[in-house]
Structures are given as structure tokens and as C-alpha cells.
TILUM-670010 format. One record per atom (N, C-alpha, C): x, y, z; residue in three letters. Coordinates in steps of 0.02 Angstrom, whole numbers, padded with zeros to 5 digits, always signed. Layout:
XYZALA ...
This chain:
-00649+00362+00432MET -00655+00438+00428MET -00618+00459+00361MET -00652+00508+00327ALA -00624+00522+00262ALA -00559+00574+00270ALA -00518+00561+00237TYR -00452+00602+00231TYR -00464+00676+00221TYR -00435+00716+00261ARG -00443+00785+00253ARG -00369+00820+00252ARG -00349+00863+00206GLN -00293+00895+00191GLN -00282+00937+00255GLN -00223+00946+00281THR -00207+01001+00327THR -00196+01059+00288THR -00204+01116+00317ASP -00183+01182+00291ASP -00111+01179+00267ASP -00068+01152+00301LYS -00002+01150+00278LYS +00008+01116+00216LYS -00024+01054+00213VAL -00021+01012+00155VAL -00047+01039+00095VAL -00110+01078+00106SER -00143+01112+00050SER -00100+01165+00020SER -00070+01204+00068ALA -00018+01263+00048ALA +00035+01228+00004ALA +00067+01177+00029ARG +00121+01146-00011ARG +00102+01121-00080ARG +00042+01089-00080LEU +00014+01077-00150LEU +00009+01132-00194LEU -00021+01186-00170ALA -00031+01245-00202ALA +00025+01278-00223ALA +00081+01277-00184ASP +00143+01306-00199ASP +00171+01256-00258ASP +00175+01200-00256THR +00198+01163-00310THR +00161+01170-00371THR +00099+01170-00370ARG +00058+01185-00427ARG +00084+01261-00464ARG +00088+01307-00421ARG +00112+01371-00450ARG +00171+01376-00471ARG +00222+01331-00445GLY +00287+01330-00474GLY +00289+01298-00541GLY +00242+01243-00549ILE +00241+01214-00612ILE +00216+01257-00667ILE +00168+01302-00650LEU +00130+01345-00696LEU +00186+01405-00712LEU +00214+01430-00667ASP +00268+01482-00669ASP +00323+01455-00720ASP +00342+01391-00707ALA +00398+01365-00756ALA +00371+01351-00823ALA +00309+01334-00833ALA +00284+01327-00900ALA +00276+01385-00935ALA +00252+01436-00901ARG +00243+01509-00926ARG +00315+01535-00948ARG +00362+01526-00912ASP +00430+01542-00930ASP +00451+01511-00987ASP +00428+01451-00995LEU +00462+01413-01065LEU +00423+01436-01123LEU +00358+01454-01114VAL +00310+01476-01167VAL +00339+01544-01186VAL +00365+01585-01138SER +00386+01657-01160SER +00451+01652-01197SER +00489+01591-01182GLU +00552+01588-01215GLU +00542+01558-01291GLU +00504+01505-01293GLY +00497+01469-01354GLY +00433+01447-01384GLY +00380+01482-01350GLY +00308+01463-01374GLY +00289+01394-01343GLY +00227+01377-01359PHE +00196+01319-01324PHE +00237+01257-01343PHE +00266+01259-01399ALA +00306+01196-01417ALA +00367+01186-01375ALA +00384+01237-01339ALA +00445+01228-01287ALA +00426+01203-01220ALA +00354+01203-01213ALA +00335+01176-01142ALA +00325+01106-01140ALA +00385+01072-01151GLN +00380+00993-01140GLN +00377+00978-01075GLN +00339+00926-01057MET +00333+00908-00987MET +00388+00893-00953MET +00438+00853-00983SER +00503+00843-00948SER +00544+00908-00926SER +00533+00956-00978GLU +00575+01018-00970GLU +00540+01062-00908GLU +00467+01073-00916VAL +00437+01095-00866VAL +00447+01065-00792VAL +00453+01003-00784ALA +00462+00969-00725ALA +00529+00983-00699ALA +00583+00996-00745ARG +00649+01007-00727ARG +00661+01084-00705ARG +00619+01126-00740ARG +00625+01196-00723ARG +00588+01202-00651ARG +00535+01172-00644ALA +00497+01173-00582ALA +00533+01143-00514ALA +00578+01094-00527GLY +00611+01063-00481GLY +00570+00999-00453GLY +00524+00970-00501VAL +00488+00912-00478VAL +00500+00856-00516VAL +00491+00799-00503ALA +00484+00742-00544ALA +00429+00739-00597ALA +00443+00709-00656THR +00404+00713-00710THR +00339+00680-00693THR +00339+00624-00640GLY +00284+00585-00620GLY +00242+00635-00571GLY +00268+00676-00536THR +00238+00723-00500THR +00203+00774-00541THR +00228+00800-00586LEU +00202+00846-00634LEU +00136+00818-00661LEU +00137+00757-00680TYR +00069+00724-00705TYR +00012+00712-00654TYR +00031+00728-00592ARG -00017+00722-00539ARG -00063+00782-00541ARG -00030+00837-00565TYR -00062+00904-00569TYR -00092+00914-00632TYR -00059+00897-00690PHE -00081+00908-00751PHE -00074+00845-00788PHE -00134+00816-00817SER -00127+00746-00848SER -00093+00748-00911SER -00087+00797-00944SER -00055+00808-01022SER -00025+00878-01030SER +00019+00882-01073LYS +00043+00948-01091LYS -00016+00990-01115LYS -00065+00964-01147GLU -00115+01006-01172GLU -00162+01035-01118GLU -00163+01001-01064GLU -00206+01026-01005GLU -00165+01083-00974GLU -00100+01073-00971LEU -00051+01121-00942LEU -00051+01186-00982LEU -00044+01179-01049CYS -00043+01236-01090CYS -00105+01277-01091CYS -00163+01237-01089ARG -00231+01267-01091ARG -00229+01312-01020ARG -00209+01294-00962GLN -00205+01330-00909GLN -00160+01394-00911GLN -00108+01381-00946ILE -00059+01444-00947ILE -00100+01493-00998ILE -00138+01470-01048PHE -00171+01520-01087PHE -00222+01553-01051PHE -00261+01518-01016ARG -00312+01549-00977ARG -00283+01597-00922ARG -00238+01579-00894GLU -00207+01633-00836GLU -00179+01690-00879GLU -00139+01682-00925VAL -00111+01752-00956VAL -00166+01787-00988VAL -00210+01761-01026SER -00262+01794-01059SER -00307+01826-01019SER -00326+01794-00959SER -00369+01826-00906SER -00332+01885-00875SER -00265+01881-00863GLN -00234+01939-00836GLN -00238+02006-00881GLN -00225+01984-00943GLU -00226+02036-00997GLU -00293+02069-00995GLU -00345+02022-01008MET -00412+02054-01019MET -00435+02098-00954MET -00410+02063-00895GLY -00424+02101-00839GLY -00398+02177-00838GLY -00340+02182-00855LEU -00308+02247-00868LEU -00348+02291-00914LEU -00368+02267-00965LEU -00397+02304-01021LEU -00466+02324-00996LEU -00507+02272-00967ALA -00565+02286-00944ALA -00566+02345-00888ALA -00512+02345-00845THR -00510+02400-00792THR -00505+02467-00825THR -00457+02471-00881ILE -00455+02535-00919ILE -00524+02556-00949ILE -00557+02504-00987ALA -00623+02510-01015ALA -00674+02543-00974ALA -00672+02522-00912SER -00729+02545-00863SER -00714+02609-00824SER -00658+02642-00841GLY -00637+02708-00812GLY -00680+02757-00829GLY -00672+02821-00799ASP -00713+02884-00799ASP -00693+02918-00863ASP -00633+02911-00899ASP -00617+02954-00954ASP -00661+02951-01010ASP -00657+03001-01053PRO -00699+02999-01106PRO -00689+02936-01155PRO -00734+02911-01187ALA -00736+02856-01226ALA -00675+02849-01275ALA -00663+02904-01307ARG -00605+02905-01359ARG -00543+02892-01322ARG -00529+02923-01262ALA -00464+02920-01228ALA -00465+02846-01202ALA -00511+02818-01176ARG -00516+02745-01156ARG -00491+02701-01214ARG -00523+02717-01273LEU -00510+02669-01332LEU -00439+02671-01350LEU -00414+02733-01349VAL -00338+02741-01371VAL -00292+02709-01318VAL -00316+02715-01252GLU -00271+02680-01198GLU -00276+02608-01205GLU -00335+02573-01226VAL -00343+02506-01227VAL -00307+02484-01282VAL -00316+02512-01340LEU -00276+02489-01400LEU -00200+02502-01395LEU -00186+02551-01357ARG -00118+02560-01351ARG -00078+02504-01305ARG -00122+02487-01248THR -00098+02445-01194THR -00098+02368-01224THR -00151+02356-01262PHE -00148+02286-01281PHE -00084+02279-01335PHE -00086+02324-01388ALA -00033+02316-01441ALA +00037+02326-01406ALA +00044+02371-01358GLY +00110+02388-01326GLY +00136+02325-01286GLY +00093+02298-01244ARG +00116+02237-01218ARG +00125+02181-01247ARG +00096+02170-01305ALA +00110+02117-01344ALA +00179+02129-01377ALA +00196+02188-01400VAL +00261+02197-01429VAL +00313+02195-01378VAL +00306+02208-01316LYS +00355+02202-01262LYS +00368+02133-01245LYS +00312+02091-01243GLY +00318+02024-01232GLY +00309+01980-01287GLY +00343+01994-01343ARG +00326+01969-01401ARG +00317+01896-01419ARG +00363+01859-01386ARG +00360+01782-01391ARG +00306+01745-01365ARG +00283+01776-01300LEU +00227+01752-01260LEU +00165+01773-01304LEU +00167+01836-01325ALA +00108+01859-01367ALA +00098+01820-01427ALA +00151+01808-01465TYR +00143+01767-01524TYR +00117+01698-01509TYR +00136+01670-01457ALA +00102+01602-01442ALA +00025+01611-01421ALA +00008+01660-01393LEU -00058+01668-01375LEU -00099+01691-01439LEU -00069+01729-01481LEU -00110+01749-01536LEU -00117+01709-01598LEU -00050+01675-01620ALA -00041+01652-01680ALA -00013+01584-01684ALA +00023+01559-01637GLU +00056+01496-01640GLU +00006+01438-01655GLU +00016+01396-01695PRO -00022+01337-01710PRO -00031+01296-01653PRO -00103+01290-01634VAL -00112+01257-01569VAL -00165+01194-01581VAL -00179+01155-01539ASP -00228+01104-01540ASP -00300+01133-01531ASP -00348+01092-01540ALA -00418+01112-01538ALA -00440+01151-01474ALA -00408+01115-01420ASN -00429+01144-01356ASN -00404+01223-01344ASN -00341+01227-01369LEU -00315+01297-01360LEU -00348+01347-01410LEU -00367+01313-01479ALA -00400+01358-01520ALA -00465+01383-01493ALA -00507+01346-01450GLU -00567+01364-01418GLU -00546+01421-01365GLU -00492+01413-01328GLU -00473+01468-01284GLU -00466+01527-01325GLU -00417+01532-01381ARG -00410+01585-01417ARG -00477+01620-01444ARG -00511+01582-01465ALA -00585+01602-01492ALA -00618+01644-01430ALA -00617+01615-01372PHE -00646+01645-01319PHE -00617+01706-01300PHE -00551+01706-01291PHE -00513+01774-01283PHE -00530+01828-01338PHE -00538+01815-01393ARG -00556+01865-01456ARG -00624+01891-01434ARG -00677+01847-01419ARG -00737+01871-01404ARG -00733+01908-01343ARG -00703+01896-01298THR -00698+01939-01238THR -00673+02010-01246THR -00617+02010-01287HIS -00587+02068-01315HIS -00637+02113-01355HIS -00669+02086-01394ALA -00717+02117-01432ALA -00774+02152-01385ALA -00793+02111-01329GLU -00841+02145-01281GLU -00820+02201-01254GLU -00755+02207-01237ILE -00723+02261-01205ILE -00726+02320-01253ILE -00707+02310-01310PHE -00712+02369-01357PHE -00788+02392-01369PHE -00828+02336-01372ALA -00899+02365-01388ALA -00929+02408-01331ALA -00911+02391-01269ARG -00936+02438-01208ARG -00903+02507-01224ARG -00834+02515-01242ILE -00814+02582-01259ILE -00845+02614-01311ILE -00860+02580-01363LEU -00886+02608-01414LEU -00962+02630-01406LEU -00997+02591-01371GLU -01069+02609-01351GLU -01064+02676-01304GLU -01016+02680-01261ASP -01012+02742-01227ASP -00997+02802-01274ASP -00957+02791-01316GLY -00936+02843-01367GLY -00995+02867-01403GLY -01031+02814-01438VAL -01092+02839-01473VAL -01145+02877-01438VAL -01157+02852-01372GLU -01206+02881-01330GLU -01182+02949-01312GLU -01119+02964-01303ALA -01096+03029-01280ALA -01086+03076-01341ALA -01087+03053-01401GLY -01081+03094-01463GLY -01009+03098-01479GLY -00963+03057-01452GLU -00898+03065-01467GLU -00885+03025-01534GLU -00921+02968-01542LEU -00916+02934-01601LEU -00974+02937-01648LEU -00975+02930-01710PRO -01035+02923-01751PRO -01071+02861-01742PRO -01146+02859-01754PRO -01171+02798-01749PRO -01144+02743-01792PRO -01145+02683-01756MET -01130+02619-01792MET -01151+02559-01758MET -01140+02507-01789ASN -01153+02441-01758ASN -01096+02428-01712ASN -01107+02431-01653VAL -01044+02430-01608VAL -01014+02362-01605VAL -01063+02319-01607ARG -01038+02245-01607ARG -00993+02221-01661ARG -01017+02240-01730ILE -00975+02232-01785ILE -00913+02268-01787ILE -00911+02334-01768ALA -00850+02373-01758ALA -00803+02337-01712ALA -00831+02324-01653ALA -00790+02295-01595ALA -00752+02224-01617ALA -00794+02187-01652ALA -00765+02123-01679ALA -00704+02139-01732ALA -00725+02187-01777CYS -00669+02204-01829CYS -00607+02228-01793CYS -00614+02266-01739ILE -00556+02285-01709ILE -00515+02227-01671ILE -00556+02188-01634ALA -00530+02130-01600ALA -00490+02089-01651ALA -00516+02081-01709GLY -00478+02036-01762GLY -00425+02076-01795GLY -00424+02135-01799ALA -00379+02177-01839ALA -00311+02176-01798ALA -00314+02188-01731ILE -00251+02196-01697ILE -00210+02130-01697ILE -00234+02074-01682PRO -00190+02012-01691PRO -00165+02001-01762PRO -00205+02011-01804THR -00191+02004-01873THR -00128+02050-01896THR -00137+02110-01872ALA -00078+02153-01887ALA -00015+02143-01848ALA -00016+02106-01786LEU +00040+02093-01749LEU +00072+02031-01769LEU +00036+01986-01805ILE +00070+01920-01809ILE +00132+01923-01849ILE +00138+01958-01897GLY +00193+01966-01940GLY +00261+01997-01896GLY +00247+02054-01872PRO +00300+02082-01829PRO +00316+02042-01771PRO +00270+02004-01728LEU +00285+01962-01675LEU +00323+01897-01700LEU +00315+01870-01756ALA +00344+01812-01772ALA +00418+01807-01755ALA +00434+01753-01729PRO +00506+01738-01701PRO +00557+01757-01753PRO +00545+01746-01820GLN +00602+01759-01866GLN +00598+01829-01890GLN +00543+01868-01866SER +00538+01939-01898SER +00582+01991-01856SER +00614+02043-01891HIS +00655+02084-01864HIS +00616+02155-01865HIS +00554+02152-01880GLU +00519+02220-01889GLU +00516+02265-01823GLU +00518+02230-01767LEU +00510+02262-01711LEU +00578+02292-01679LEU +00629+02267-01709ASP +00705+02280-01685ASP +00715+02356-01676ASP +00693+02392-01727GLU +00712+02461-01728GLU +00671+02518-01700GLU +00605+02505-01723ASP +00558+02556-01691ASP +00481+02522-01674ASP +00480+02482-01620PRO +00419+02446-01605PRO +00361+02495-01596PRO +00373+02561-01574ASP +00317+02601-01556ASP +00281+02625-01621ASP +00318+02615-01675ARG +00289+02635-01742ARG +00224+02585-01758ARG +00239+02526-01746ILE +00184+02469-01751ILE +00126+02485-01715ILE +00139+02505-01646VAL +00082+02516-01601VAL +00042+02579-01627VAL +00084+02633-01642ASP +00052+02695-01667ASP +00010+02679-01731ASP +00029+02641-01774GLU -00011+02625-01838GLU -00073+02576-01822GLU -00069+02540-01778ILE -00122+02502-01759ILE -00176+02546-01728ILE -00154+02590-01675VAL -00201+02637-01650VAL -00228+02682-01701VAL -00196+02713-01746ALA -00224+02751-01796ALA -00275+02720-01841ALA -00258+02659-01861PHE -00309+02622-01905PHE -00368+02611-01873PHE -00366+02585-01803CYS -00430+02568-01768CYS -00470+02625-01752CYS -00438+02684-01740LEU -00470+02754-01728LEU -00507+02769-01796LEU -00475+02761-01853ALA -00503+02788-01916ALA -00564+02738-01932ALA -00563+02678-01904GLY -00609+02625-01923GLY -00673+02646-01882GLY -00674+02677-01833VAL -00731+02695-01799VAL -00753+02771-01801VAL -00717+02802-01848GLY -00727+02874-01856GLY -00708+02917-01805GLY -00662+02903-01762ALA -00633+02943-01714ALA -00582+02990-01745ALA -00568+03047-01721ALA -00515+03087-01741ALA -00449+03061-01729ALA -00403+03066-01779LEU -00335+03037-01774LEU -00294+03074-01729LEU -00249+03041-01692PRO -00202+03081-01653PRO -00164+03126-01700PRO -00143+03179-01674GLU -00098+03231-01707GLU -00035+03196-01725GLU -00015+03214-01785ARG +00056+03184-01805ARG +00110+03236-01793ARG +00169+03207-01776LYS +00224+03251-01770LYS +00286+03223-01783LYS +00324+03250-01823ALA +00385+03230-01852ALA +00381+03159-01884ALA +00313+03146-01928GLY +00311+03090-01959GLY +00281+03029-01907GLY +00274+03046-01848LYS +00244+02989-01805LYS +00185+03020-01761LYS +00145+02973-01744ILE +00087+02992-01706ILE +00104+03011-01635ILE +00078+03077-01624GLU +00101+03098-01557GLU +00064+03066-01499GLU +00105+03040-01455ARG +00064+03004-01396ARG +00040+03057-01347ARG -00025+03047-01332ARG -00058+03082-01280ARG -00069+03043-01208ARG -00072+03077-01160ALA -00087+03047-01100ALA -00162+03029-01099ALA -00179+02974-01084THR -00246+02952-01075THR -00279+02948-01009THR -00230+02953-00959ALA -00247+02947-00888ALA -00278+03010-00866ALA 
């Protein structure tokens, strides 16, 4: 008779796997993918290193899963905003501000996802993440053009430019050695939003006291 796991055993295995992933994510948030050494992940998760390797055959496999989980959560959040009922420009502003703002708040994890040198497998995940991000922007831009909120454009090219511009703009400020975000992190977010809006011919947000005035988009 073939062995079948009981519900209790399956739940225990799932809990152990979840604990390993949570421990690895915490380490990446603290020190990037380089900090997610298998022995340290096992220690944080409270399992033996040998047990860890039963769930993930290598550090690369574990880090790839962390990348997928985090990027999927972030893209899910942005996709929900993008599919809302607000005018396209308002959705565009909110997606831009949400992406850049969350990166600024979780700067070490964001830097790992966006810029940390990685192996070929993680580079593939990063490229997929960038394409998915561009697709979200493309849907908003298409809505904006159709509604007359935005001028005619090649939405695919424009969306790809935005998806590339945001990580590029954030790399310097997010870098572990940078102090650019210490005093006024909102300024970085504001400038990214303003640049991207200008790039698609949208009206810039009003400026007040030298800063972009934040408007509710909900």
C-alpha cells in the first residue's frame, strides 16, 4: 500500500516550510540575499540544517522562492489598484506611489529584489517581475488613452519605460550605504511620480511649498 500523509503530518510539514521561508525572508530584509546562508536560515527557523535541505535543495532554490513570494505579493497589490474604478490618472498615481513608497519603507528587501547582484535564476525572476510590472502600467495607460485622460501613445513602450525607470531611480537611494532616504524619503517618491506622469503626458500634481502636493486617489 502506498504511503499517504495524514492531514496532521501534512500540516506539520507545511508549517515547517513556512517557518523556513519566513526566516529566510527576515534575513533577506536585514542583509539581502547574501545574508540568507542556509545554516543561519536553519538556526532562525529552529530546524537542523539537514532538515532545511529536505525542503530546499540549495540556497539558490530557497532565494528564488523568496523572490517569487515577495514579488507576487507586491504585484498583486498593484494589480488590485490598477483594476479599480477610479480614473486612469488617479490609478496611475496610486500605483506609482504605492510601488515606490513601499520600496522606500522596506528599503533593504526592496534593494535585494531590485538591484542586488544575483545568480542567473534570480535574474530571470527579476526580468519576469519587471515584465509583469509593465503589464500593469500598460493596462492603466490603455484605459487613460481610451478615456481621453492621456494623449495617444504606444502604451507598451511607455509602460516598459516606466517599469524600468522606477527601479533605476531607486537603486541609489535604496543602496545600503546610501543616506539619501534618511531625511526626506517622501521627496524621492514625489519626484518619481512626477517624472513618470510627465513621461506619459499627464498633468503634474500641484506643487506646494516646493513639494508635490499629495492627493487622495481612493
